[in-house]
VOPA-898095 format. One record per residue (C-alpha): x, y, z. Coordinates in Angstrom, 1 decimal, decimal comma, always signed. Each point is the difference from the previous one (the first is absolute). Layout:
REM residues N
+--------+--------+--------+
!   east !  north !     up !
+--------+--------+--------+
!      X !      Y !      Z !
...
+--------+--------+--------+
REM end
This chain:
REM residues 171
+--------+--------+--------+
!   east !  north !     up !
+--------+--------+--------+
!  -18,0 !  -28,2 !   +9,3 !
!   -2,8 !   -1,0 !   -2,3 !
!   -0,5 !   -2,1 !   -3,0 !
!   -1,8 !   +1,2 !   -3,2 !
!   -3,0 !   -2,2 !   +0,6 !
!   +0,1 !   -1,9 !   -3,4 !
!   +1,3 !   -3,2 !   +1,6 !
!   +3,6 !   +0,4 !   -1,2 !
!   +1,1 !   +1,1 !   +3,5 !
!   +2,3 !   +2,7 !   -1,4 !
!   +0,9 !   +2,5 !   +2,7 !
!   -0,9 !   +3,6 !   -0,8 !
!   +1,6 !   +2,2 !   +2,7 !
!   -0,7 !   +3,3 !   -1,7 !
!   -3,2 !   +2,0 !   -0,1 !
!   -1,2 !   +3,3 !   -1,4 !
!   -0,6 !   +2,5 !   +2,8 !
!   -3,0 !   +1,5 !   -1,8 !
!   -2,0 !   -3,0 !   -1,3 !
!   +1,6 !   -2,8 !   +2,0 !
!   +0,6 !   -2,2 !   -3,0 !
!   +2,7 !   -2,7 !   +0,6 !
!   +3,2 !   -0,3 !   -2,1 !
!   +3,1 !   -2,3 !   -0,1 !
!   +3,5 !   +1,4 !   +0,8 !
!   +0,7 !   +0,5 !   -3,7 !
!   -2,4 !   +2,9 !   -0,3 !
!   +0,6 !   +3,6 !   +1,2 !
!   -3,1 !   +1,9 !   -0,9 !
!   -3,7 !   -0,7 !   +0,1 !
!   -1,5 !   -0,7 !   -3,5 !
!   -3,2 !   +1,8 !   +0,9 !
!   +1,1 !   +3,0 !   +2,2 !
!   +3,7 !   +0,3 !   -1,1 !
!   +0,9 !   +0,4 !   +3,6 !
!   +3,3 !   -1,5 !   +1,4 !
!   -0,7 !   -3,3 !   +1,7 !
!   +0,6 !   -0,6 !   +3,7 !
!   +0,7 !   -3,1 !   +2,1 !
!   -3,0 !   -1,7 !   +1,5 !
!   +0,2 !   -0,4 !   +3,8 !
!   +3,3 !   +1,8 !   +0,4 !
!   -1,6 !   +2,8 !   +2,0 !
!   +2,6 !   +2,6 !   +1,2 !
!   +3,0 !   -2,2 !   -0,8 !
!   +2,9 !   +1,4 !   -1,9 !
!   +0,3 !   -0,6 !   -3,7 !
!   +2,1 !   -3,0 !   -1,1 !
!   +2,8 !   +2,2 !   -1,4 !
!   +0,6 !   +3,7 !   -0,6 !
!   -0,2 !   -0,6 !   -3,8 !
!   -3,4 !   -1,6 !   +0,6 !
!   -1,2 !   +3,0 !   +1,9 !
!   +1,2 !   +2,4 !   -2,8 !
!   -1,7 !   -2,1 !   -2,7 !
!   -3,3 !   +0,2 !   +1,8 !
!   +0,0 !   +3,8 !   -0,2 !
!   +0,4 !   +0,1 !   -3,8 !
!   -3,1 !   +1,1 !   -2,0 !
!   -0,6 !   -2,2 !   -3,1 !
!   -0,7 !   +2,9 !   -2,3 !
!   +3,7 !   +1,0 !   +0,2 !
!   +1,4 !   -3,3 !   -1,0 !
!   -0,1 !   +0,2 !   -3,9 !
!   +2,8 !   +0,7 !   -2,4 !
!   +3,8 !   +0,1 !   -0,1 !
!   +2,1 !   +1,6 !   +2,7 !
!   +0,9 !   +3,6 !   -0,6 !
!   +2,2 !   +2,4 !   +2,1 !
!   -2,0 !   +2,4 !   +2,0 !
!   +2,5 !   +1,4 !   +2,5 !
!   +3,6 !   -0,3 !   +1,2 !
!   +1,3 !   -0,3 !   +3,6 !
!   +3,6 !   +1,2 !   +0,7 !
!   +0,5 !   -3,0 !   +2,4 !
!   -1,7 !   -3,1 !   +1,4 !
!   -1,9 !   +1,8 !   +2,7 !
!   -1,4 !   +2,6 !   -2,3 !
!   -1,1 !   -2,6 !   -2,5 !
!   -1,8 !   -2,0 !   +2,7 !
!   -1,7 !   +3,2 !   +1,2 !
!   -1,3 !   +0,6 !   -3,5 !
!   -1,1 !   -3,6 !   -0,3 !
!   -1,8 !   +0,4 !   +3,3 !
!   -1,9 !   +3,1 !   -1,2 !
!   -1,1 !   -1,9 !   -3,1 !
!   -1,1 !   -3,1 !   +1,9 !
!   -2,2 !   +2,1 !   +2,3 !
!   -2,0 !   +0,8 !   -3,1 !
!   -0,1 !   -3,6 !   -1,1 !
!   +2,6 !   +0,5 !   -2,7 !
!   +2,6 !   -2,8 !   -0,5 !
!   +3,6 !   +0,9 !   -0,6 !
!   +3,4 !   -1,4 !   -0,3 !
!   +3,4 !   +1,5 !   +0,3 !
!   +3,2 !   -0,6 !   -1,9 !
!   +3,5 !   +1,4 !   +0,1 !
!   +0,4 !   +2,9 !   -2,4 !
!   +2,0 !   -1,0 !   -3,0 !
!   +3,7 !   +1,0 !   +0,0 !
!   +0,4 !   +0,3 !   +3,7 !
!   +3,0 !   -2,0 !   +0,9 !
!   -0,6 !   -1,2 !   +3,6 !
!   -0,6 !   -3,6 !   +1,1 !
!   -3,7 !   -0,8 !   +0,4 !
!   +0,3 !   -0,9 !   +3,7 !
!   +0,8 !   +3,6 !   +0,9 !
!   -2,9 !   +2,4 !   +0,7 !
!   +1,8 !   +2,9 !   -1,7 !
!   -0,8 !   +1,0 !   -3,6 !
!   -3,0 !   +1,2 !   -1,9 !
!   -3,0 !   -2,3 !   -0,8 !
!   -2,7 !   +0,2 !   -2,5 !
!   -3,6 !   -0,6 !   +1,1 !
!   -2,1 !   -1,9 !   -2,6 !
!   -3,8 !   -0,4 !   -0,1 !
!   -2,3 !   -1,7 !   -2,5 !
!   -1,2 !   +2,2 !   -2,9 !
!   -3,6 !   -0,1 !   +1,5 !
!   +1,3 !   +1,8 !   +3,1 !
!   +2,3 !   +2,5 !   -1,6 !
!   -2,2 !   +3,0 !   -0,2 !
!   -1,4 !   -0,3 !   +3,5 !
!   +3,5 !   -0,7 !   +1,3 !
!   +1,4 !   +3,2 !   -1,6 !
!   -2,9 !   +2,0 !   +1,4 !
!   +0,4 !   -1,4 !   +3,5 !
!   +3,8 !   +0,5 !   +0,0 !
!   -0,3 !   +3,5 !   -1,4 !
!   -2,7 !   +0,9 !   +2,5 !
!   +2,1 !   -1,3 !   +2,8 !
!   +3,1 !   +1,9 !   -1,1 !
!   -2,0 !   +3,3 !   -0,2 !
!   -1,3 !   -0,4 !   +3,6 !
!   +3,5 !   -0,8 !   +1,4 !
!   +2,2 !   +2,8 !   +1,3 !
!   +1,2 !   +2,2 !   -2,8 !
!   +3,8 !   +0,0 !   -0,1 !
!   +1,7 !   +3,2 !   -1,0 !
!   -0,1 !   +0,7 !   -3,7 !
!   +3,1 !   -1,1 !   -1,9 !
!   +0,9 !   +3,6 !   -0,7 !
!   -0,3 !   +1,1 !   +3,6 !
!   +2,6 !   -2,5 !   +1,4 !
!   +3,1 !   +1,6 !   -1,6 !
!   -1,3 !   +3,4 !   +0,9 !
!   -0,4 !   -1,0 !   +3,7 !
!   +3,4 !   -1,6 !   +0,0 !
!   +1,5 !   +3,2 !   -1,4 !
!   -1,7 !   +2,2 !   +2,6 !
!   +1,1 !   -2,3 !   +2,8 !
!   +3,6 !   +0,1 !   -1,2 !
!   -0,1 !   +3,8 !   -0,3 !
!   -1,3 !   +0,4 !   +3,6 !
!   +2,6 !   -2,4 !   +1,3 !
!   +2,7 !   +1,9 !   -1,8 !
!   -1,3 !   +3,3 !   +1,4 !
!   +0,0 !   -1,4 !   +3,5 !
!   +3,5 !   -1,3 !   -0,4 !
!   +1,2 !   +3,4 !   -1,3 !
!   -1,5 !   +1,7 !   +3,0 !
!   +1,6 !   -2,5 !   +2,4 !
!   +3,5 !   +0,5 !   -1,7 !
!   -0,4 !   +3,8 !   +0,2 !
!   -1,1 !   -0,2 !   +3,7 !
!   +2,9 !   -2,2 !   +0,9 !
!   +2,5 !   +2,3 !   -1,8 !
!   -1,5 !   +3,0 !   +1,9 !
!   +0,4 !   -1,8 !   +3,3 !
!   +3,6 !   -1,0 !   -0,8 !
!   +1,1 !   +3,6 !   -0,7 !
+--------+--------+--------+
REM end
């Protein structure tokens, strides 16, 4: 750990990875480079907490404005997946239980809204839309009932053939 060199002896354990300027623990980004600060002398050690590690990935240009809904997850796991996708691009997000869903908060079930700052809304929508387009395409909504109908008709035809064959063998 180092001191700031002005005689106050204040400890400044954070530094900018680009310009090496030292900062106290109260800072998160370099004033010159706008890079997330890192701990001095920690080497390959693990971050203090998981929340600390996530905060270090956030890009400062996405921090401005009120929170707005950008996506919705149908359960906790899906909401965390969406948040992970956003965080990989440096976009901060929070999740909240979708209004009107009557399940205790400690359960993982139930839909959740994903909220991002207004400054990150457009890039978030583009990222999530791009990700959805590259995922496997599910059957179109109109194809599902048709597939079900065809499957039922085939099953009915097979059942009719079996009944006929059994009746022929019995006689």
